[in-house]
Structures are given as C-alpha cells and as structure tokens.
C-alpha positions in Angstrom: 56.4 -0.1 45.9 56.9 1.1 42.3 54.7 -0.2 39.5 55.1 0.2 35.7 53.0 -0.7 32.7 54.7 -3.1 30.3 53.1 -3.7 26.9 52.6 -7.4 26.1 50.9 -9.2 23.2 47.3 -9.8 24.0 47.3 -8.1 27.5 49.1 -5.6 29.7 51.3 -6.9 32.5 51.4 -5.0 35.7 54.9 -5.5 37.0 55.9 -5.3 40.7 58.7 -6.7 42.7 58.3 -10.5 42.4 54.8 -10.5 40.8 53.0 -10.1 37.4 49.1 -9.5 37.0 47.2 -9.7 33.6 44.4 -7.2 33.0 42.0 -6.8 30.1 43.3 -4.8 27.1 41.6 -1.4 27.3 41.9 -1.1 23.5 39.0 -3.5 23.3 35.9 -1.3 23.4 33.8 -4.0 25.0 35.5 -3.3 28.3 35.1 -0.5 30.8 37.1 2.7 30.9 37.3 5.7 33.2 39.0 8.2 30.9 41.0 8.3 27.7 44.2 7.1 29.5 42.5 3.6 29.8 42.1 3.3 26.0 44.8 2.5 23.5 45.7 4.7 20.5 42.8 5.1 18.1 40.2 4.7 20.9 38.7 7.1 23.4 36.6 6.7 26.4 32.9 7.4 26.3 32.2 8.7 29.8 28.5 8.3 29.5 28.8 4.6 28.8 32.3 3.9 30.2 33.2 2.2 27.0 36.2 2.6 24.8 35.0 3.7 21.3 36.7 4.0 18.0 38.4 7.2 16.8 37.2 10.2 18.6 36.7 12.0 21.8 33.6 10.7 23.7 32.4 8.9 20.4 31.1 12.1 18.8 32.9 11.2 15.6 30.5 8.2 15.1 27.6 10.6 14.8 29.6 13.0 12.6 30.6 10.1 10.3 26.9 9.1 10.1 25.9 12.7 9.2 22.5 12.5 10.8 21.9 16.2 10.3 18.6 17.1 12.0 17.9 13.5 12.9 18.6 12.0 16.3 21.9 10.1 16.5 21.5 7.1 18.8 23.2 3.8 19.4 22.1 1.1 17.0 23.3 -2.0 18.9 23.7 -3.3 22.4 27.5 -3.1 22.3 27.5 0.5 21.2 29.7 -0.2 18.2 27.5 1.7 15.7 24.9 4.5 15.6 21.8 5.1 13.5 19.8 8.1 12.6 16.2 8.3 13.6 13.5 10.9 13.4 13.4 13.3 16.3 11.1 15.9 17.8 8.5 13.3 19.1 7.1 12.7 22.6 8.5 9.5 24.4 5.8 6.9 24.5 3.7 8.4 21.7 3.2 6.7 18.3 5.3 8.0 15.4 6.5 7.1 11.9 5.2 3.9 10.3 4.0 1.7 13.1 6.7 3.2 15.4 7.0 4.5 18.9 8.9 7.5 20.3 11.5 6.5 22.9 14.6 7.8 24.8 17.8 6.0 23.6 21.4 6.5 24.6 23.7 8.4 22.3 27.5 8.6 22.0 27.3 12.4 22.2 28.9 13.4 25.5 27.1 16.6 25.8 23.8 14.8 25.6 24.0 11.2 26.7 20.5 10.4 25.3 18.4 11.4 22.4 14.6 11.2 21.9 14.1 9.2 18.7 11.3 7.6 16.7 11.8 3.8 16.6 10.0 3.3 13.3 8.9 0.2 11.3 8.6 -2.0 14.4 7.8 -5.7 14.0 6.1 -7.5 16.8 6.4 -11.3 17.2 3.8 -12.8 17.3 2.2 -10.3 14.9 -0.4 -7.8 16.2 -3.9 -8.0 14.7 -3.4 -4.3 14.0 0.2 -3.7 13.0 -0.1 -0.1 14.2 -0.6 -1.4 17.7 3.0 -2.7 17.8 4.6 -0.3 20.3 7.6 0.0 22.6 6.2 -0.7 26.0 7.5 1.6 28.8 8.9 4.1 26.2 7.5 7.0 28.1 9.7 6.4 31.2 12.6 4.1 30.2 16.0 5.1 28.7 17.0 2.3 26.3 20.7 1.4 25.7 20.1 1.2 21.9 17.5 0.9 19.1 17.8 -2.9 19.4 16.9 -2.7 23.1 13.9 -0.5 22.4 12.7 -2.8 19.6 13.1 -5.8 21.8 10.6 -4.2 24.2 7.9 -3.9 21.5 4.6 -5.7 22.0 1.0 -5.3 20.9 -0.6 -2.6 22.9 -4.1 -4.1 22.4 -3.0 -7.6 23.3 -4.5 -9.0 20.1 -1.9 -11.1 18.2 -1.7 -13.6 15.4 -0.6 -17.1 16.2 2.9 -18.2 15.1 2.0 -19.7 11.7 3.9 -22.7 10.2 5.8 -22.2 7.0 3.4 -22.0 4.1 0.7 -20.5 6.3 -0.5 -17.0 6.7 -2.4 -15.2 9.5 -6.0 -14.3 8.5 -9.2 -13.1 10.2 -11.7 -15.6 11.6 -14.9 -15.1 13.6 -13.1 -16.0 16.8 -9.9 -14.0 16.1 -6.8 -14.3 14.0 -5.9 -17.8 12.8 -3.5 -19.5 10.4 -4.5 -20.8 7.0 -2.6 -22.4 4.2 -1.4 -20.2 1.4 -2.6 -21.0 -2.1 -2.8 -19.7 -5.7 -5.9 -17.5 -6.2 -8.6 -19.0 -8.3 -7.4 -22.6 -8.2 -8.5 -25.7 -6.5 -6.9 -26.5 -3.1 -5.2 -29.9 -3.3 -6.4 -32.4 -0.8 -9.0 -30.2 0.8 -11.9 -30.0 -1.7 -11.6 -26.2 -1.4 -11.1 -23.2 -3.5 -8.4 -20.5 -3.2 -9.9 -17.0 -2.6 -9.0 -13.7 -1.0 -9.6 -13.3 2.8 -8.6 -10.3 4.9 -5.6 -10.6 7.2 -5.5 -8.6 10.5 -4.2 -5.5 8.7 -7.1 -5.6 6.1 -4.9 -6.8 3.3 -5.9 -9.6 0.9 -4.4 -13.1 1.5 -5.1 -16.0 -0.8 -6.2 -19.0 1.3 -8.6 -21.9 0.9 -12.3 -21.7 1.4 -14.0 -25.1 2.1 -17.5 -26.3 1.0 -19.7 -27.6 3.7 -21.1 -30.2 3.2 -18.2 -31.4 1.0 -18.8 -31.8 -2.7 -19.1 -35.3 -4.0 -15.6 -36.2 -5.0 -16.6 -37.7 -8.4 -19.0 -35.0 -9.4 -18.3 -31.7 -7.6 -15.6 -29.1 -7.3 -15.7 -26.7 -4.4 -15.5 -23.1 -5.9 -15.8 -19.5 -4.9 -16.0 -16.7 -7.4 -12.4 -15.6 -7.9 -13.1 -11.8 -7.7 -14.4 -12.0 -4.1 -12.7 -10.6 -1.0 -14.0 -11.8 2.3 -13.6 -10.3 5.8 -13.2 -13.7 7.5 -12.6 -17.3 6.6 -16.1 -18.2 7.7 -17.6 -15.7 5.2 -15.5 -17.3 2.5 -16.6 -20.8 3.5 -20.3 -19.7 3.6 -20.0 -18.6 -0.1 -18.1 -21.7 -1.3 -20.4 -23.8 -3.5 -20.0 -26.9 -5.5 -19.8 -26.7 -9.3 -21.2 -30.0 -10.3 -20.1 -31.5 -13.7 -22.4 -34.2 -15.0 -20.3 -37.4 -15.5 -17.5 -36.7 -17.9 -19.5 -34.8 -20.5 -18.3 -31.3 -19.4 -21.7 -29.9 -18.6 -21.9 -28.7 -15.0 -24.9 -27.7 -12.9 -25.4 -24.4 -11.1 -27.1 -25.9 -8.1 -26.8 -26.5 -4.3 -23.5 -27.6 -2.7 -24.5 -31.2 -2.3 -24.6 -31.8 -6.1 -27.5 -34.2 -5.5 -30.5 -32.0 -6.0 -29.6 -29.9 -9.1 -32.6 -27.6 -9.0 -31.3 -24.1 -8.2 -34.4 -22.9 -6.5 -37.1 -24.9 -4.6 -39.9 -23.5 -6.7 -43.0 -24.8 -8.4 -42.9 -23.3 -11.8 -45.6 -22.4 -14.2 -44.7 -24.8 -17.1 -44.9 -23.4 -20.6 -44.1 -19.9 -19.4 -40.3 -19.8 -19.2 -37.7 -20.0 -17.9 -35.3 -17.3 -19.2 -31.6 -16.6 -18.8 -29.3 -13.6 -19.0 -25.6 -13.1 -18.3 -24.5 -10.2 -16.2 -21.0 -9.0 -15.3 -18.4 -11.7 -15.6 -19.3 -14.7 -13.4 -22.9 -13.7 -13.0 -26.0 -15.5 -14.4 -29.6 -14.5 -14.0 -32.5 -17.0 -14.1 -36.1 -15.9 -14.5 -39.3 -17.9 -14.3 -42.9 -17.8 -13.2 -43.3 -19.2 -9.6 -46.6 -20.7 -8.5 -47.7 -20.2 -4.9 -51.1 -21.7 -4.4 -53.4 -20.1 -7.0 -51.1 -17.1 -7.4 -48.2 -16.7 -9.8 -45.2 -14.4 -9.4 -42.2 -13.2 -11.5 -39.1 -14.7 -9.9 -35.5 -13.9 -10.6 -32.4 -15.6 -9.1 -28.8 -14.5 -9.4 -25.9 -16.9 -9.5 -22.3 -16.4 -8.4 -21.7 -12.7 -8.5 -19.0 -11.1 -6.4 -21.4 -10.4 -3.5 -23.5 -13.5 -3.2 -21.6 -16.4 -4.9 -24.8 -18.6 -5.1 -28.4 -18.4 -6.2 -30.0 -15.5 -4.4 -32.2 -12.5 -4.9 -30.6 -10.0 -7.2 -31.5 -6.6 -5.9 -30.6 -6.9 -2.2 -33.2 -9.0 -0.4 -36.2 -8.5 -2.6 -37.5 -10.1 -5.8 -39.8 -8.8 -8.5 -42.4 -11.0 -6.9 -42.6 -8.4 -4.1 -44.3 -5.9 -6.6 -46.6 -8.5 -8.2 -50.2 -8.9 -7.4 -50.3 -12.7 -7.9 -51.0 -12.9 -11.6 -47.6 -12.6 -13.2 -46.3 -14.8 -16.0 -44.2 -14.6 -19.2 -41.0 -13.5 -17.6 -38.2 -12.3 -19.9 -34.7 -10.9 -18.9 -32.1 -8.6 -20.5 -28.9 -7.1 -19.1 -27.2 -3.7 -19.6 -23.4 -4.0 -18.9 -21.3 -1.7 -16.7 -19.9 1.2 -18.8 -23.0 1.6 -21.0 -24.8 4.9 -21.5 -27.9 3.5 -19.9 -27.8 2.6 -16.1 -26.2 -0.9 -15.7 -28.2 -3.8 -14.4 -30.8 -6.4 -15.2 -34.1 -5.6 -16.8 -37.1 -7.8 -16.0 -40.2 -7.7 -18.1 -43.4 -9.8 -17.6 -47.2 -9.7 -18.1 -49.7 -9.2 -15.2 -53.2 -8.1 -14.5 -53.5 -4.4 -13.7 -55.0 -3.3 -10.5 -58.1 -1.6 -11.9 -59.7 -3.2 -15.0 -58.3 -6.7 -14.6 -56.5 -6.5 -18.0 -53.1 -8.1 -18.5 -50.4 -5.5 -19.1 -46.6 -5.6 -19.8 -44.4 -4.3 -17.0 -40.7 -3.7 -16.7 -38.3 -3.0 -13.8 -34.6 -2.4 -13.5 -32.3 -4.0 -10.9 -30.9 -1.2 -8.7 -28.4 -2.5 -6.0 -29.2 0.4 -3.6 -33.0 0.9 -4.0 -34.1 -2.6 -5.2 -36.4 -2.8 -8.3 -37.0 0.5 -10.1 -39.6 1.2 -12.7 -37.7 2.6 -15.7 -39.3 5.3 -17.8 -43.0 6.1 -17.7 -43.9 2.6 -16.5 -46.6 2.5 -13.8 -46.3 -0.8 -11.9 -49.3 -3.2 -11.1 -49.8 -1.9 -7.6 -50.2 1.7 -8.9 -54.0 1.7 -8.7 -54.4 5.0 -10.5 -52.5 4.2 -13.7 -50.8 0.8 -13.3 -50.7 -0.2 -17.0 -46.9 -0.6 -17.4 -45.2 0.0 -20.7 -48.1 -1.5 -22.8 -50.3 1.3 -21.3 -53.6 0.1 -22.8 -56.2 -1.1 -20.3 -58.5 -2.2 -23.1 -56.6 -5.3 -24.1 -54.8 -8.3 -22.6 -51.1 -8.6 -23.6 -48.8 -11.7 -23.5 -45.4 -13.1 -24.3 -43.0 -10.1 -24.0 -39.6 -10.3 -25.5 -36.9 -7.8 -24.7 -33.5 -6.6 -26.0 -31.5 -4.3 -23.7 -29.4 -1.8 -25.7 -26.3 -0.1 -24.1 -27.5 3.3 -25.3 -30.7 2.8 -23.4 -33.1 2.5 -26.4 -34.4 -0.9 -25.1 -37.0 -2.6 -27.3 -39.8 -4.8 -26.1 -42.3 -6.7 -28.3 -45.4 -8.5 -27.2 -48.8 -9.6 -28.5 -52.5 -9.5 -27.9 -55.1 -11.6 -29.6 -54.9 -9.7 -32.9 -51.6 -7.7 -33.0 -47.9 -7.9 -32.5 -46.8 -4.6 -30.9 -43.5 -3.0 -30.0 -42.3 -0.2 -27.7 -38.9 1.3 -27.1 -37.5 3.5 -24.3 -36.7 7.0 -25.3 -35.1 9.0 -22.5 -37.4 8.9 -19.5 -40.5 7.5 -21.4 -41.6 4.4 -23.3 -42.9 5.2 -26.8 -44.7 2.9 -29.2 -43.3 1.8 -32.5 -45.9 1.2 -35.3 -47.6 -2.1 -34.9 -45.5 -5.0 -36.2 -48.4 -7.0 -37.4 -52.2 -6.6 -37.2 -53.5 -9.8 -38.9 -53.0 -13.5 -39.0 -52.0 -13.6 -35.3 -52.4 -16.9 -33.4 -52.9 -17.1 -29.6 -49.3 -18.3 -29.3 -47.5 -16.3 -32.0 -44.8 -15.8 -29.4 -42.9 -12.8 -31.0 -39.2 -12.7 -30.5 -36.9 -9.7 -31.1 -33.2 -9.2 -31.9 -31.4 -5.9 -32.5 -28.0 -4.7 -33.5 -25.9 -3.2 -30.6 -26.9 0.3 -31.7 -30.6 -0.7 -32.0 -30.7 0.7 -35.6 -31.4 -2.8 -36.9 -34.5 -4.3 -35.2 -35.9 -7.7 -36.3 -39.1 -9.4 -35.1 -40.0 -13.0 -35.9 -43.3 -14.8 -35.0 -45.6 -17.7 -35.8 -48.1 -16.5 -38.4 -51.3 -17.7 -40.0 -53.1 -18.8 -42.2 -52.7 -22.6 -41.8 -50.3 -24.2 -42.1 -48.6 -21.8 -39.7 -45.3 -20.4 -40.9 -42.5 -18.2 -39.4 -42.7 -14.5 -40.4 -40.0 -11.9 -40.1 -40.1 -8.1 -40.3 -37.6 -5.3 -39.7 -38.2 -1.7 -38.8 -37.5 0.7 -41.7 -35.0 3.5 -41.5 -37.6 6.1 -40.8 -39.1 3.9 -38.1 -42.5 4.5 -39.7 -43.3 0.9 -40.7 -42.2 -2.7 -40.4 -41.0 -4.2 -43.7 -40.9 -7.9 -44.6 -37.3 -9.2 -44.4 -36.4 -9.9 -47.1 -38.9 -8.0 -49.2 -38.8 -10.3 -52.1 -40.2 -12.9 -51.6 -42.0 -11.3 -48.7 -41.0 -13.2 -45.5 -44.2 -12.2 -43.7 -46.5 -14.1 -46.0 -46.8 -17.8 -46.8 -44.4 -19.7 -46.9 -42.3 -17.1 -45.0 -38.9 -17.9 -43.5 -39.9 -21.5 -42.8 -40.7 -21.9 -46.6 -42.5 -25.2 -46.4 -46.2 -25.4 -46.9 -46.2 -29.1 -46.0 -45.3 -28.4 -42.4 -46.7 -26.3 -39.5 -43.9 -24.1 -38.1 -43.9 -22.8 -34.5 -41.8 -21.5 -31.7 -39.4 -19.2 -33.5 -36.1 -18.1 -32.0 -33.9 -15.3 -33.5 -30.4 -14.0 -33.1 -28.0 -12.0 -35.1 -24.6 -13.3 -36.5 -23.1 -9.9 -37.0 -25.9 -8.1 -38.8 -27.3 -11.2 -40.4 -30.5 -12.6 -38.9 -30.5 -16.3 -38.0 -33.9 -18.0 -37.3 -34.6 -21.4 -35.8 -38.0 -23.1 -35.4 -39.8 -26.4 -35.0 -41.8 -27.9 -37.8 -44.4 -30.7 -37.8 -45.5 -32.6 -40.9 -49.1 -33.7 -41.6 -48.1 -37.3 -41.1 -46.8 -36.7 -37.6 -43.0 -36.4 -38.2 -41.3 -33.4 -36.7 -38.2 -31.4 -37.4 -35.8 -28.8 -36.0 -34.8 -26.3 -38.7 -32.5 -23.2 -38.8 -31.7 -20.7 -41.5 -29.4 -17.8 -41.9 -30.0 -14.9 -44.3 -27.0 -14.2 -46.5 -28.7 -12.3 -49.4 -30.9 -15.4 -49.5 -32.3 -17.7 -46.8 -29.9 -20.7 -46.8 -28.8 -23.6 -44.7 -25.4 -24.0 -43.1 -24.6 -27.1 -45.1 -25.3 -25.7 -48.6 -26.0 -22.3 -50.2 -28.7 -24.0 -52.4 -30.7 -25.3 -49.4 -33.2 -23.1 -47.7 -32.6 -24.3 -44.2 -30.6 -26.8 -42.1 -32.3 -29.9 -40.8 -30.7 -30.2 -37.3 -32.9 -33.0 -35.9 -35.9 -35.1 -37.0 -38.3 -37.4 -35.1 -40.8 -39.9 -36.3 -44.5 -39.8 -35.5 -44.0 -41.2 -32.1 -41.1 -38.9 -31.3 -41.0 -35.3 -30.3 -39.4 -32.0 -31.1 -40.5 -29.1 -29.0 -39.6 -25.4 -28.6 -36.1 -24.3 -29.6 -33.8 -21.5 -28.3 -31.0 -20.1 -30.4 -27.7 -18.2 -29.5 -24.7 -17.2 -31.5 -21.2 -18.2 -30.3 -18.2 -15.9 -30.4 -17.1 -17.5 -33.6 -20.4 -16.5 -35.3 -21.8 -20.1 -35.4 -25.2 -20.9 -33.9 -25.9 -23.2 -30.9 -29.4 -24.5 -30.2 -31.2 -25.9 -27.2 -34.5 -27.8 -27.9 -36.9 -30.4 -26.7 -36.2 -33.7 -28.5 -36.9 -37.4 -28.6 -36.4 -39.4 -31.8 -38.9 -42.2 -31.0 -40.5 -41.3 -27.7 -43.0 -38.7 -26.6 -41.0 -38.1 -23.4 -38.9 -35.0 -24.2 -35.3 -34.4 -23.1 -33.2 -31.3 -23.6 -30.8 -31.6 -26.5 -28.0 -29.2 -27.5 -26.5 -28.9 -31.0 -24.0 -26.5 -32.5 -22.6 -25.9 -35.9 -18.9 -26.6 -35.9 -18.3 -25.4 -39.4 -19.1 -28.6 -41.1 -21.8 -30.4 -39.2 -24.3 -30.2 -36.3 -22.7 -31.7 -33.1 -23.1 -31.7 -29.4 -20.6 -29.3 -27.7 -19.4 -32.0 -25.3 -20.1 -35.4 -27.0 -19.3 -34.6 -30.6 -22.4 -36.6 -31.6 -25.4 -35.1 -33.2 -26.5 -33.6 -29.9 -25.7 -33.5 -26.2 -28.7 -34.7 -24.0 -29.4 -34.6 -20.3 -30.5 -38.2 -20.1 -29.4 -38.6 -16.5 -32.5 -36.8 -15.2 -35.5 -39.2 -15.3 -38.3 -36.6 -16.0 -39.9 -34.7 -18.8 -37.8 -31.6 -19.7 -39.5 -28.6 -21.3 -39.1 -25.1 -22.6 -35.3 -24.8 -22.9 -33.5 -21.4 -23.3 -29.9 -21.0 -24.1 -27.6 -18.0 -23.6 -23.8 -17.3 -24.1 -21.6 -15.2 -21.8 -18.6 -15.3 -19.4 -18.2 -18.7 -17.8 -19.5 -19.0 -14.2 -16.4 -21.1 -13.4 -13.8 -19.1 -15.3 -15.0 -15.6 -16.5 -12.0 -15.5 -18.9 -13.7 -18.1 -21.0 -17.1 -18.2 -22.8 -19.8 -20.6 -21.7 -23.2 -21.7 -23.0 -25.8 -22.0 -20.2 -29.1 -23.8 -20.7 -32.2 -23.4 -18.4 -35.3 -25.6 -18.6 -38.3 -26.8 -16.7 -37.9 -30.3 -15.2 -41.4 -31.7 -14.9 -41.4 -34.5 -12.3 -43.6 -34.4 -9.2 -43.6 -30.6 -9.6 -42.0 -28.4 -12.2 -38.7 -26.9 -11.2 -36.1 -24.8 -13.1 -32.7 -26.3 -13.8 -29.5 -24.8 -15.2 -26.5 -26.4 -16.7 -23.4 -24.8 -18.4 -20.6 -25.8 -20.7 -17.4 -23.9 -21.1 -16.8 -23.4 -24.8 
C-alpha cells in the first residue's frame, strides 16, 4: 500500500486507501525526533536528546548564539529550550563557585552530549545553617538533564536547616539550633512584647535585627526592656540574657540604672561606707562607671561597677571578671574615677584612684590603676600598689604621712592630675610619661581635716584649678591655679586673693564647705554649701567672668540656688557643666526637715529649675530613706548614646547604705 504525507493545519495527515491518521507535529520541539527529516523547516533534531530544536544542526547554534567562550554550555531548563553558560574545569560532586557544586549536565552540542559545569549560587529550601553546605546531592555520579534539574537536587549536606519562617520573620541562631524570630527596627522597642530590637547572628553569621526579651518582664508602667543598640549577639538567648529594664520614675523623666525588675533600684547589693563617695564617670557611648567604698565586715574595698557597655549591658565588673577590690588589703576608701576616651594619646580606659593603708608602715597612701580589658587592672606609671610589700606607696609615695580625699582629672594627652590632702597640706601629682611627678604643694596652711580638695583642668591640662575648704573660721572656699612655669600655685583671681578670707565664697557670716568645681570653657565655676550662725543653710554657685558673679546678675557675687531654715538641711553639692555651658547641680536638700533628699537644679538661662519638673528642683521623694553624698556627671545617654544625659549617684541610707543611680536625658 502506498502512503504519502499531506500537510494540514495543526497536524500531518497520513493518508492511505480509505483511512487518515493524525500524528504530532514534528515542528514542535517538545516531541521526539529520530533525525532532521522528522522536524519542520527551521528546526533540527538533537540526536542526544531526540528533541527538535530551533535553528541549527544538533542545536549547536544555541551555544554559539550564547557565546559561552571558555565556559561550559549546558541546558538551562527541563524542556531544553535554552542554554546557559557555567564555569567549567571542576570535578563533579566537588564544591565550586559561590555556594555551588560541580555537576555533569546535558548539552546541545552533539559532539559532547554533556558538559561538566559549576552550578553556582544554589539556594536550598529550607535554608541551610551554613549556606556553603547547600550542595547538589549525587552530583559526582548523576548526569542531569539541565541546570534546573541539578538545582532541584540541592540540599544541605550537613543536614542542619532553618525552619520555614513566616512572612516578617527571619532565621537566627538559638542555643538549640536555628529558629524564627520577628524582624524589627534596630534600637527600638518591640511592640507588644516588652522587648528591644537588637542584632543577633543568623546561621551564616550575618546580623539580623530581632527582638530580645527581658526576663522577668519589666513592669509595664515603669520599665522598658532595652539592650545596648551597638551589641551583636551569637544567639537569641545571649541577647535575652543582656536585656535589662530601663526604669523611669513616674512621669518625671528620670530613670534608674538598676535590676530588671524595676523594684529594687540599687545597682549593686553592697553595704557602702557612707560619707566616702560614690563617684561617677562616663566611658564610651552607652557606658557609665560607678565607684564606691564597699564594706565587708570590718574591711573596706574600692569597688567599681560598669553599666551597659557593648559587652556586658548591665552592672558588672569593668576589667573582665575582677574589681579593684582584688588588689586592696581591706582598708580602701575615698574612691574617685576618671575616663580617657578611645582615640586619645594616652591608653583609653577608666582610671580609679583611692586611699589605702600601705603594706609596711600602716600609713594611708594614694593609689591609681587603669582598666585594661586584656590584663585587668594595671598600675600606671611608677605607682607601686598596696600589696607591693617592698615599696607599696602608690602615687603619693610618702610613707611618713596619711593621705585622704583624692580627686582626679584624666587628660587625653596622658598628663593626668591627682590632688589629695594630709592633715596639713594639699598636694598634687601629675603623670609624665611612665612616672608620676609632684607639683609644688597647693597649700601648706589653714587645712581642715575635711578640706576635700577638688581639681578641674582644661583639656590640654595647661589650665589646672584646685578648690578646697580653708580656715581660719569661718571656713571659706579657696581657689588656686598652677602658674605657667608650674613652679607655684597662684590665687585665682589674684586680686582680691581667692585663697584668703573671704575667698570665693565671700561671706564672713557663713561657714562654707564641700566645694565642687568645673570649667565652662576656660572659666571656673564653683559651687558650695554655706551655713549661717543662726542655723539657716544655703546652696551657692559662682562663675568667674573677670569677676566672681552670679548667674542672675553681674553685680551679685554668687547665685542662691536653694535655702533651708534652721530645721532644714543642705548638704554636699556636686557640679557639672552641660553641653550648652550652663551648670547643673546635685545636692542634699530639705527645706524644713533634717531628713535629706537628693535635689537637682540647673540654670536654664534665666532661672534655676529642675530638669524634668521645671520647678526649683527635681527631688527623688519616692524613696523613703535618707539620701547622701550625691555626685553628678554628664555624658552620652545610657538609653540613647546620640543624646546627652545627666546621671546622679548617691548613697541611700536605709537599713544599710547602698549606691543608687538615676539619669535624665537632656
């Protein structure tokens, strides 16, 4: 019987006597072919795949059009309608490229029906813990129809995968393996979770912003769960462990740096030697240091706690796991702090200075150590420590006298200055290279047992000012500055002499005490407490602008910030200068009662007001206990390092004296 092919729309008809049979159109390259005769014009048969392909003999024109050059030309899709160029020269089954695997893949080249190619940039679903472990399984022995087929065979070689996370979630590390967590905006509060958004590592080691949660939860009305925003944690558990509550007090804007419960606001369960501290210093942004004298039985130790730095995020020991108390012999007191920032000529870190009995003659000396993140506490300069039995006399280095009340200024150049006193003198030393050298004595007469010298310097240490409580009665506030040749301390100002009655305090009817000094630019500002013969007491402050003057009037000698009657109380004062050049004061106060509270007042350009309340002062009246010995410092906010904050530390004297800290973002 004779057959003939008859073209027909949509199919070919095979015509025989009395019958017609429809067959697939060989021009459709999805159907099989045996040779080129089976394919219509414009198509040719790829004998390796038995498919009709477009324009060319055995499909080689697809590779030519792709112009793969030295790369391997392989099929890109399951239907062999397109090709792709992949890296060649690899070993099937071996890793290659960026998270890829080398595999054997079919090619339209008739002379070589397969090519060895690197299937790069694989994506495994679910995601591998280590993206590099996403590999084509069986690649060493299997020939794949196309790159798509090879990629479809990809899986995690180590078996560790991320779960399939919901929209808005991301895979991160946890102690038990990869887990999903909600995405969030770094450094913000997490809505509905009482959490804080912080960086946590994902399985590839990259940073992902997810929520860390405080445990126990912060009190909804008083606490905000927070983590220092510069931190990067390896697991979500590590982030949670460092999440702490920032505890604002009511609606005043003052917040406590304390435990996560926001109920016990003491940062450290210590019994503190009252009347000897505390002290504060700001470190790198987000870091606050608290120093105090800790009582343990009959022994006293220099303690320092560090708050919210990028490593610890809570109150902890600064230099690794140790504290200055580890090098004390049990007689430390009078702790003072200063910080040298990163980028200074001098080594960065905290300086801690204190007084303590030496190991040999039983005389109280002045000691100084520097915080070293790698080696703990390091004696800086020629500064033998108390346990050095042969020569443990510190920076005071005089075993014939007892020394007290050190005050320190750390200078970026390294020329740090420390002043202190004995029963008859006010003395000063400075660091010069690897040694501590004495300045001339600041004062050698009219010294009280509590003269409490304080020091302030310009940033280059060329302007050094020392203020103290001086005799004869009634006591007054004296001030001297080191002359240009550093050979003597001159009264400041020289006329009238500020180191003789009536001095800076300039009122013979009152006894002045507890001076505090700071510099507004290069102008010294001094604050002090004054008590009149009749029992009334006052808080005063004066700035030197060619003359000593008040902030209210150029004709007044000092500002009267606060006054109390004979039954009231004004105690020690601490002074700091805001970024706008205006002073802020923390002081003991009670207008009509002998139970002191901590009060804070600042000059706003026209009057003395509390930073939060706008009244004459802010007061921590929510704590029902005596509050003593405040100290105030200004630096980057512990909650938002892009802002400035004033932090106040004091001793809360209830059943036992404990250090407290509260801050206010300015």
